[in-house]
mmCIF file of the N, C-alpha and C atoms, coordinates in Angstrom:
data_MODEL
# 
_entry.id   MODEL 
# 
loop_
_atom_site.group_PDB 
_atom_site.id 
_atom_site.type_symbol 
_atom_site.label_atom_id 
_atom_site.label_alt_id 
_atom_site.label_comp_id 
_atom_site.label_asym_id 
_atom_site.label_entity_id 
_atom_site.label_seq_id 
_atom_site.pdbx_PDB_ins_code 
_atom_site.Cartn_x 
_atom_site.Cartn_y 
_atom_site.Cartn_z 
_atom_site.occupancy 
_atom_site.B_iso_or_equiv 
_atom_site.pdbx_formal_charge 
_atom_site.auth_seq_id 
_atom_site.auth_comp_id 
_atom_site.auth_asym_id 
_atom_site.auth_atom_id 
_atom_site.pdbx_PDB_model_num 
ATOM 1   N N  . MET A 1 1  ? 4.860   -1.188  -6.401  1.00 0.00 ? 1  MET A N  1 
ATOM 2   C CA . MET A 1 1  ? 6.233   -0.574  -5.759  1.00 0.00 ? 1  MET A CA 1 
ATOM 3   C C  . MET A 1 1  ? 6.450   -1.611  -4.145  1.00 0.00 ? 1  MET A C  1 
ATOM 4   N N  . ARG A 1 2  ? 5.469   -2.350  -3.667  1.00 0.00 ? 2  ARG A N  1 
ATOM 5   C CA . ARG A 1 2  ? 6.259   -3.435  -3.035  1.00 0.00 ? 2  ARG A CA 1 
ATOM 6   C C  . ARG A 1 2  ? 6.934   -4.380  -3.587  1.00 0.00 ? 2  ARG A C  1 
ATOM 7   N N  . GLU A 1 3  ? 6.673   -4.588  -4.762  1.00 0.00 ? 3  GLU A N  1 
ATOM 8   C CA . GLU A 1 3  ? 7.323   -5.875  -5.565  1.00 0.00 ? 3  GLU A CA 1 
ATOM 9   C C  . GLU A 1 3  ? 8.353   -5.108  -6.133  1.00 0.00 ? 3  GLU A C  1 
ATOM 10  N N  . GLN A 1 4  ? 8.631   -3.672  -6.676  1.00 0.00 ? 4  GLN A N  1 
ATOM 11  C CA . GLN A 1 4  ? 9.596   -3.494  -6.785  1.00 0.00 ? 4  GLN A CA 1 
ATOM 12  C C  . GLN A 1 4  ? 11.031  -3.262  -5.780  1.00 0.00 ? 4  GLN A C  1 
ATOM 13  N N  . HIS A 1 5  ? 10.222  -3.618  -4.442  1.00 0.00 ? 5  HIS A N  1 
ATOM 14  C CA . HIS A 1 5  ? 11.400  -3.477  -3.529  1.00 0.00 ? 5  HIS A CA 1 
ATOM 15  C C  . HIS A 1 5  ? 11.469  -5.057  -2.917  1.00 0.00 ? 5  HIS A C  1 
ATOM 16  N N  . ASN A 1 6  ? 10.735  -5.928  -3.717  1.00 0.00 ? 6  ASN A N  1 
ATOM 17  C CA . ASN A 1 6  ? 11.179  -6.881  -3.303  1.00 0.00 ? 6  ASN A CA 1 
ATOM 18  C C  . ASN A 1 6  ? 10.704  -7.677  -2.065  1.00 0.00 ? 6  ASN A C  1 
ATOM 19  N N  . LEU A 1 7  ? 9.400   -7.067  -1.183  1.00 0.00 ? 7  LEU A N  1 
ATOM 20  C CA . LEU A 1 7  ? 8.762   -6.969  -0.200  1.00 0.00 ? 7  LEU A CA 1 
ATOM 21  C C  . LEU A 1 7  ? 7.705   -7.996  -0.724  1.00 0.00 ? 7  LEU A C  1 
ATOM 22  N N  . SER A 1 8  ? 7.551   -9.126  0.254   1.00 0.00 ? 8  SER A N  1 
ATOM 23  C CA . SER A 1 8  ? 6.259   -10.064 -0.105  1.00 0.00 ? 8  SER A CA 1 
ATOM 24  C C  . SER A 1 8  ? 4.958   -9.544  0.617   1.00 0.00 ? 8  SER A C  1 
ATOM 25  N N  . GLN A 1 9  ? 3.765   -9.915  0.290   1.00 0.00 ? 9  GLN A N  1 
ATOM 26  C CA . GLN A 1 9  ? 2.487   -9.471  0.859   1.00 0.00 ? 9  GLN A CA 1 
ATOM 27  C C  . GLN A 1 9  ? 2.717   -9.827  2.369   1.00 0.00 ? 9  GLN A C  1 
ATOM 28  N N  . SER A 1 10 ? 3.354   -10.663 3.007   1.00 0.00 ? 10 SER A N  1 
ATOM 29  C CA . SER A 1 10 ? 3.445   -11.170 4.348   1.00 0.00 ? 10 SER A CA 1 
ATOM 30  C C  . SER A 1 10 ? 4.391   -9.821  5.277   1.00 0.00 ? 10 SER A C  1 
ATOM 31  N N  . GLU A 1 11 ? 5.453   -9.728  4.307   1.00 0.00 ? 11 GLU A N  1 
ATOM 32  C CA . GLU A 1 11 ? 6.236   -9.066  5.048   1.00 0.00 ? 11 GLU A CA 1 
ATOM 33  C C  . GLU A 1 11 ? 5.972   -7.669  5.051   1.00 0.00 ? 11 GLU A C  1 
ATOM 34  N N  . LEU A 1 12 ? 5.263   -7.058  4.112   1.00 0.00 ? 12 LEU A N  1 
ATOM 35  C CA . LEU A 1 12 ? 4.456   -5.687  4.084   1.00 0.00 ? 12 LEU A CA 1 
ATOM 36  C C  . LEU A 1 12 ? 3.632   -5.495  5.620   1.00 0.00 ? 12 LEU A C  1 
ATOM 37  N N  . ALA A 1 13 ? 2.998   -6.774  5.203   1.00 0.00 ? 13 ALA A N  1 
ATOM 38  C CA . ALA A 1 13 ? 1.728   -6.646  6.654   1.00 0.00 ? 13 ALA A CA 1 
ATOM 39  C C  . ALA A 1 13 ? 2.391   -6.175  7.690   1.00 0.00 ? 13 ALA A C  1 
ATOM 40  N N  . VAL A 1 14 ? 3.514   -7.434  7.655   1.00 0.00 ? 14 VAL A N  1 
ATOM 41  C CA . VAL A 1 14 ? 4.196   -7.249  9.337   1.00 0.00 ? 14 VAL A CA 1 
ATOM 42  C C  . VAL A 1 14 ? 4.709   -5.475  9.329   1.00 0.00 ? 14 VAL A C  1 
ATOM 43  N N  . ARG A 1 15 ? 4.828   -4.910  8.717   1.00 0.00 ? 15 ARG A N  1 
ATOM 44  C CA . ARG A 1 15 ? 5.616   -3.676  8.399   1.00 0.00 ? 15 ARG A CA 1 
ATOM 45  C C  . ARG A 1 15 ? 4.032   -2.636  9.068   1.00 0.00 ? 15 ARG A C  1 
ATOM 46  N N  . LEU A 1 16 ? 3.330   -2.712  8.431   1.00 0.00 ? 16 LEU A N  1 
ATOM 47  C CA . LEU A 1 16 ? 2.111   -2.070  8.182   1.00 0.00 ? 16 LEU A CA 1 
ATOM 48  C C  . LEU A 1 16 ? 1.226   -2.150  9.608   1.00 0.00 ? 16 LEU A C  1 
ATOM 49  N N  . ASP A 1 17 ? 1.344   -3.553  10.321  1.00 0.00 ? 17 ASP A N  1 
ATOM 50  C CA . ASP A 1 17 ? 0.664   -4.329  11.096  1.00 0.00 ? 17 ASP A CA 1 
ATOM 51  C C  . ASP A 1 17 ? -0.576  -4.449  10.825  1.00 0.00 ? 17 ASP A C  1 
ATOM 52  N N  . VAL A 1 18 ? -0.962  -5.291  9.655   1.00 0.00 ? 18 VAL A N  1 
ATOM 53  C CA . VAL A 1 18 ? -2.091  -5.360  9.194   1.00 0.00 ? 18 VAL A CA 1 
ATOM 54  C C  . VAL A 1 18 ? -1.712  -7.040  8.603   1.00 0.00 ? 18 VAL A C  1 
ATOM 55  N N  . SER A 1 19 ? -3.103  -7.309  8.236   1.00 0.00 ? 19 SER A N  1 
ATOM 56  C CA . SER A 1 19 ? -3.355  -8.963  7.935   1.00 0.00 ? 19 SER A CA 1 
ATOM 57  C C  . SER A 1 19 ? -2.895  -9.117  6.533   1.00 0.00 ? 19 SER A C  1 
ATOM 58  N N  . ASN A 1 20 ? -1.899  -10.345 6.123   1.00 0.00 ? 20 ASN A N  1 
ATOM 59  C CA . ASN A 1 20 ? -1.770  -10.493 4.796   1.00 0.00 ? 20 ASN A CA 1 
ATOM 60  C C  . ASN A 1 20 ? -2.863  -10.532 4.257   1.00 0.00 ? 20 ASN A C  1 
ATOM 61  N N  . GLY A 1 21 ? -3.984  -10.851 4.558   1.00 0.00 ? 21 GLY A N  1 
ATOM 62  C CA . GLY A 1 21 ? -5.172  -10.790 3.366   1.00 0.00 ? 21 GLY A CA 1 
ATOM 63  C C  . GLY A 1 21 ? -5.522  -9.335  3.079   1.00 0.00 ? 21 GLY A C  1 
ATOM 64  N N  . PHE A 1 22 ? -5.685  -8.447  4.250   1.00 0.00 ? 22 PHE A N  1 
ATOM 65  C CA . PHE A 1 22 ? -5.815  -6.650  3.776   1.00 0.00 ? 22 PHE A CA 1 
ATOM 66  C C  . PHE A 1 22 ? -5.000  -6.722  2.729   1.00 0.00 ? 22 PHE A C  1 
ATOM 67  N N  . ILE A 1 23 ? -3.463  -6.743  2.678   1.00 0.00 ? 23 ILE A N  1 
ATOM 68  C CA . ILE A 1 23 ? -2.495  -6.785  1.574   1.00 0.00 ? 23 ILE A CA 1 
ATOM 69  C C  . ILE A 1 23 ? -3.034  -6.754  0.535   1.00 0.00 ? 23 ILE A C  1 
ATOM 70  N N  . GLY A 1 24 ? -3.631  -8.453  0.359   1.00 0.00 ? 24 GLY A N  1 
ATOM 71  C CA . GLY A 1 24 ? -4.009  -9.097  -0.980  1.00 0.00 ? 24 GLY A CA 1 
ATOM 72  C C  . GLY A 1 24 ? -5.129  -8.171  -1.247  1.00 0.00 ? 24 GLY A C  1 
ATOM 73  N N  . GLN A 1 25 ? -6.365  -7.748  -0.542  1.00 0.00 ? 25 GLN A N  1 
ATOM 74  C CA . GLN A 1 25 ? -7.388  -7.165  -0.823  1.00 0.00 ? 25 GLN A CA 1 
ATOM 75  C C  . GLN A 1 25 ? -7.055  -5.657  -1.171  1.00 0.00 ? 25 GLN A C  1 
ATOM 76  N N  . ALA A 1 26 ? -6.434  -5.176  -0.818  1.00 0.00 ? 26 ALA A N  1 
ATOM 77  C CA . ALA A 1 26 ? -5.935  -3.504  -1.385  1.00 0.00 ? 26 ALA A CA 1 
ATOM 78  C C  . ALA A 1 26 ? -5.246  -3.441  -2.141  1.00 0.00 ? 26 ALA A C  1 
ATOM 79  N N  . GLU A 1 27 ? -4.529  -4.554  -2.926  1.00 0.00 ? 27 GLU A N  1 
ATOM 80  C CA . GLU A 1 27 ? -3.958  -4.636  -4.204  1.00 0.00 ? 27 GLU A CA 1 
ATOM 81  C C  . GLU A 1 27 ? -4.940  -5.289  -5.319  1.00 0.00 ? 27 GLU A C  1 
ATOM 82  N N  . SER A 1 28 ? -5.810  -5.901  -5.025  1.00 0.00 ? 28 SER A N  1 
ATOM 83  C CA . SER A 1 28 ? -7.066  -6.079  -5.849  1.00 0.00 ? 28 SER A CA 1 
ATOM 84  C C  . SER A 1 28 ? -7.671  -5.078  -6.333  1.00 0.00 ? 28 SER A C  1 
ATOM 85  N N  . SER A 1 29 ? -7.804  -4.681  -7.997  1.00 0.00 ? 29 SER A N  1 
ATOM 86  C CA . SER A 1 29 ? -9.109  -3.845  -8.401  1.00 0.00 ? 29 SER A CA 1 
ATOM 87  C C  . SER A 1 29 ? -10.074 -4.407  -8.084  1.00 0.00 ? 29 SER A C  1 
ATOM 88  N N  . ARG A 1 30 ? -10.388 -5.674  -7.488  1.00 0.00 ? 30 ARG A N  1 
ATOM 89  C CA . ARG A 1 30 ? -11.683 -6.514  -7.612  1.00 0.00 ? 30 ARG A CA 1 
ATOM 90  C C  . ARG A 1 30 ? -12.367 -5.737  -5.755  1.00 0.00 ? 30 ARG A C  1 
ATOM 91  N N  . SER A 1 31 ? -11.458 -5.624  -4.931  1.00 0.00 ? 31 SER A N  1 
ATOM 92  C CA . SER A 1 31 ? -12.008 -5.582  -3.568  1.00 0.00 ? 31 SER A CA 1 
ATOM 93  C C  . SER A 1 31 ? -12.304 -4.322  -3.386  1.00 0.00 ? 31 SER A C  1 
ATOM 94  N N  . PRO A 1 32 ? -12.868 -3.676  -2.708  1.00 0.00 ? 32 PRO A N  1 
ATOM 95  C CA . PRO A 1 32 ? -13.395 -2.230  -1.945  1.00 0.00 ? 32 PRO A CA 1 
ATOM 96  C C  . PRO A 1 32 ? -12.182 -1.710  -1.330  1.00 0.00 ? 32 PRO A C  1 
ATOM 97  N N  . THR A 1 33 ? -11.281 -2.998  -0.828  1.00 0.00 ? 33 THR A N  1 
ATOM 98  C CA . THR A 1 33 ? -10.366 -2.513  0.485   1.00 0.00 ? 33 THR A CA 1 
ATOM 99  C C  . THR A 1 33 ? -9.155  -1.655  -0.068  1.00 0.00 ? 33 THR A C  1 
ATOM 100 N N  . LYS A 1 34 ? -9.051  -0.928  0.833   1.00 0.00 ? 34 LYS A N  1 
ATOM 101 C CA . LYS A 1 34 ? -8.196  0.244   -0.021  1.00 0.00 ? 34 LYS A CA 1 
ATOM 102 C C  . LYS A 1 34 ? -7.373  0.865   1.174   1.00 0.00 ? 34 LYS A C  1 
ATOM 103 N N  . TYR A 1 35 ? -5.850  1.340   1.259   1.00 0.00 ? 35 TYR A N  1 
ATOM 104 C CA . TYR A 1 35 ? -5.009  1.737   2.011   1.00 0.00 ? 35 TYR A CA 1 
ATOM 105 C C  . TYR A 1 35 ? -5.785  3.306   2.611   1.00 0.00 ? 35 TYR A C  1 
ATOM 106 N N  . ASN A 1 36 ? -5.864  3.468   4.263   1.00 0.00 ? 36 ASN A N  1 
ATOM 107 C CA . ASN A 1 36 ? -5.744  4.543   4.485   1.00 0.00 ? 36 ASN A CA 1 
ATOM 108 C C  . ASN A 1 36 ? -4.697  5.670   4.513   1.00 0.00 ? 36 ASN A C  1 
ATOM 109 N N  . LEU A 1 37 ? -5.127  6.736   4.748   1.00 0.00 ? 37 LEU A N  1 
ATOM 110 C CA . LEU A 1 37 ? -3.889  8.065   4.934   1.00 0.00 ? 37 LEU A CA 1 
ATOM 111 C C  . LEU A 1 37 ? -2.826  7.572   5.574   1.00 0.00 ? 37 LEU A C  1 
ATOM 112 N N  . ASN A 1 38 ? -3.055  6.765   7.029   1.00 0.00 ? 38 ASN A N  1 
ATOM 113 C CA . ASN A 1 38 ? -2.465  6.164   7.835   1.00 0.00 ? 38 ASN A CA 1 
ATOM 114 C C  . ASN A 1 38 ? -1.264  5.498   6.900   1.00 0.00 ? 38 ASN A C  1 
ATOM 115 N N  . HIS A 1 39 ? -1.885  4.279   6.484   1.00 0.00 ? 39 HIS A N  1 
ATOM 116 C CA . HIS A 1 39 ? -1.332  3.502   5.900   1.00 0.00 ? 39 HIS A CA 1 
ATOM 117 C C  . HIS A 1 39 ? -0.166  3.997   4.893   1.00 0.00 ? 39 HIS A C  1 
ATOM 118 N N  . LEU A 1 40 ? -0.829  4.999   3.947   1.00 0.00 ? 40 LEU A N  1 
ATOM 119 C CA . LEU A 1 40 ? 0.026   5.706   2.937   1.00 0.00 ? 40 LEU A CA 1 
ATOM 120 C C  . LEU A 1 40 ? 1.305   6.165   3.415   1.00 0.00 ? 40 LEU A C  1 
ATOM 121 N N  . ASN A 1 41 ? 1.150   7.279   4.437   1.00 0.00 ? 41 ASN A N  1 
ATOM 122 C CA . ASN A 1 41 ? 2.226   7.593   5.470   1.00 0.00 ? 41 ASN A CA 1 
ATOM 123 C C  . ASN A 1 41 ? 2.654   6.485   5.861   1.00 0.00 ? 41 ASN A C  1 
ATOM 124 N N  . GLN A 1 42 ? 2.633   5.851   6.409   1.00 0.00 ? 42 GLN A N  1 
ATOM 125 C CA . GLN A 1 42 ? 3.649   4.302   6.911   1.00 0.00 ? 42 GLN A CA 1 
ATOM 126 C C  . GLN A 1 42 ? 4.093   3.580   5.638   1.00 0.00 ? 42 GLN A C  1 
ATOM 127 N N  . LEU A 1 43 ? 3.355   3.397   4.192   1.00 0.00 ? 43 LEU A N  1 
ATOM 128 C CA . LEU A 1 43 ? 4.297   2.865   3.144   1.00 0.00 ? 43 LEU A CA 1 
ATOM 129 C C  . LEU A 1 43 ? 5.307   3.550   2.954   1.00 0.00 ? 43 LEU A C  1 
ATOM 130 N N  . ALA A 1 44 ? 4.782   5.134   3.138   1.00 0.00 ? 44 ALA A N  1 
ATOM 131 C CA . ALA A 1 44 ? 6.378   6.236   2.408   1.00 0.00 ? 44 ALA A CA 1 
ATOM 132 C C  . ALA A 1 44 ? 7.499   6.291   2.996   1.00 0.00 ? 44 ALA A C  1 
ATOM 133 N N  . ILE A 1 45 ? 7.061   5.809   4.436   1.00 0.00 ? 45 ILE A N  1 
ATOM 134 C CA . ILE A 1 45 ? 8.055   5.629   5.478   1.00 0.00 ? 45 ILE A CA 1 
ATOM 135 C C  . ILE A 1 45 ? 9.033   4.497   4.915   1.00 0.00 ? 45 ILE A C  1 
ATOM 136 N N  . ILE A 1 46 ? 8.531   3.774   4.836   1.00 0.00 ? 46 ILE A N  1 
ATOM 137 C CA . ILE A 1 46 ? 8.872   2.070   4.399   1.00 0.00 ? 46 ILE A CA 1 
ATOM 138 C C  . ILE A 1 46 ? 9.531   2.272   2.710   1.00 0.00 ? 46 ILE A C  1 
ATOM 139 N N  . PHE A 1 47 ? 9.345   3.034   2.072   1.00 0.00 ? 47 PHE A N  1 
ATOM 140 C CA . PHE A 1 47 ? 9.764   2.550   0.904   1.00 0.00 ? 47 PHE A CA 1 
ATOM 141 C C  . PHE A 1 47 ? 10.398  3.930   0.801   1.00 0.00 ? 47 PHE A C  1 
ATOM 142 N N  . ASP A 1 48 ? 10.674  4.945   1.764   1.00 0.00 ? 48 ASP A N  1 
ATOM 143 C CA . ASP A 1 48 ? 11.538  5.993   1.515   1.00 0.00 ? 48 ASP A CA 1 
ATOM 144 C C  . ASP A 1 48 ? 11.277  6.865   0.681   1.00 0.00 ? 48 ASP A C  1 
ATOM 145 N N  . CYS A 1 49 ? 10.157  7.144   0.143   1.00 0.00 ? 49 CYS A N  1 
ATOM 146 C CA . CYS A 1 49 ? 9.291   8.219   -0.940  1.00 0.00 ? 49 CYS A CA 1 
ATOM 147 C C  . CYS A 1 49 ? 8.321   8.999   -0.277  1.00 0.00 ? 49 CYS A C  1 
ATOM 148 N N  . SER A 1 50 ? 7.721   9.935   -0.895  1.00 0.00 ? 50 SER A N  1 
ATOM 149 C CA . SER A 1 50 ? 6.794   11.282  -0.998  1.00 0.00 ? 50 SER A CA 1 
ATOM 150 C C  . SER A 1 50 ? 5.233   10.316  -1.101  1.00 0.00 ? 50 SER A C  1 
ATOM 151 N N  . ILE A 1 51 ? 4.384   10.418  0.446   1.00 0.00 ? 51 ILE A N  1 
ATOM 152 C CA . ILE A 1 51 ? 3.190   10.123  0.345   1.00 0.00 ? 51 ILE A CA 1 
ATOM 153 C C  . ILE A 1 51 ? 2.342   10.559  -1.330  1.00 0.00 ? 51 ILE A C  1 
ATOM 154 N N  . LYS A 1 52 ? 2.664   11.341  -1.632  1.00 0.00 ? 52 LYS A N  1 
ATOM 155 C CA . LYS A 1 52 ? 2.062   11.664  -3.462  1.00 0.00 ? 52 LYS A CA 1 
ATOM 156 C C  . LYS A 1 52 ? 2.445   10.737  -4.129  1.00 0.00 ? 52 LYS A C  1 
ATOM 157 N N  . ASP A 1 53 ? 3.476   9.606   -4.037  1.00 0.00 ? 53 ASP A N  1 
ATOM 158 C CA . ASP A 1 53 ? 3.533   8.963   -4.872  1.00 0.00 ? 53 ASP A CA 1 
ATOM 159 C C  . ASP A 1 53 ? 2.598   7.832   -5.072  1.00 0.00 ? 53 ASP A C  1 
ATOM 160 N N  . PHE A 1 54 ? 1.766   7.932   -3.812  1.00 0.00 ? 54 PHE A N  1 
ATOM 161 C CA . PHE A 1 54 ? 0.494   6.712   -3.968  1.00 0.00 ? 54 PHE A CA 1 
ATOM 162 C C  . PHE A 1 54 ? -0.677  7.298   -4.571  1.00 0.00 ? 54 PHE A C  1 
ATOM 163 N N  . ILE A 1 55 ? -0.797  8.610   -4.588  1.00 0.00 ? 55 ILE A N  1 
ATOM 164 C CA . ILE A 1 55 ? -2.237  9.385   -5.146  1.00 0.00 ? 55 ILE A CA 1 
ATOM 165 C C  . ILE A 1 55 ? -1.946  9.820   -6.674  1.00 0.00 ? 55 ILE A C  1 
ATOM 166 N N  . PRO A 1 56 ? -3.048  9.695   -7.534  1.00 0.00 ? 56 PRO A N  1 
ATOM 167 C CA . PRO A 1 56 ? -2.512  9.840   -8.513  1.00 0.00 ? 56 PRO A CA 1 
ATOM 168 C C  . PRO A 1 56 ? -2.654  11.446  -8.770  1.00 0.00 ? 56 PRO A C  1 
ATOM 169 N N  . GLU A 1 57 ? -2.197  12.164  -9.800  1.00 0.00 ? 57 GLU A N  1 
ATOM 170 C CA . GLU A 1 57 ? -2.205  13.214  -10.151 1.00 0.00 ? 57 GLU A CA 1 
ATOM 171 C C  . GLU A 1 57 ? -3.523  13.637  -10.660 1.00 0.00 ? 57 GLU A C  1 
ATOM 172 N N  . LYS A 1 58 ? -4.434  13.030  -11.527 1.00 0.00 ? 58 LYS A N  1 
ATOM 173 C CA . LYS A 1 58 ? -5.913  13.516  -11.524 1.00 0.00 ? 58 LYS A CA 1 
ATOM 174 C C  . LYS A 1 58 ? -6.761  12.441  -11.180 1.00 0.00 ? 58 LYS A C  1 
ATOM 175 N N  . PRO A 1 59 ? -7.887  13.219  -10.603 1.00 0.00 ? 59 PRO A N  1 
ATOM 176 C CA . PRO A 1 59 ? -8.971  11.943  -9.928  1.00 0.00 ? 59 PRO A CA 1 
ATOM 177 C C  . PRO A 1 59 ? -9.465  10.996  -10.890 1.00 0.00 ? 59 PRO A C  1 
ATOM 178 N N  . PHE A 1 60 ? -9.921  10.196  -10.438 1.00 0.00 ? 60 PHE A N  1 
ATOM 179 C CA . PHE A 1 60 ? -10.286 8.959   -11.350 1.00 0.00 ? 60 PHE A CA 1 
ATOM 180 C C  . PHE A 1 60 ? -11.666 9.544   -11.877 1.00 0.00 ? 60 PHE A C  1 
ATOM 181 N N  . LYS A 1 61 ? -12.175 8.684   -13.185 1.00 0.00 ? 61 LYS A N  1 
ATOM 182 C CA . LYS A 1 61 ? -13.744 9.318   -13.885 1.00 0.00 ? 61 LYS A CA 1 
ATOM 183 C C  . LYS A 1 61 ? -14.364 7.721   -13.564 1.00 0.00 ? 61 LYS A C  1 
# 
């Protein structure tokens, strides 16, 4: 969604008040770092969408 809105990791980091490294880690499937509920709420505000858009419909197996 970040890329669809033409935001760099740095721009998103500023809006979320986190480090650039955090964004890269959160986007990496190899990193255990993930967004928390506060981040997801802020992302929904930034991207003008529902917080549900970031949560899978079915649980991961």
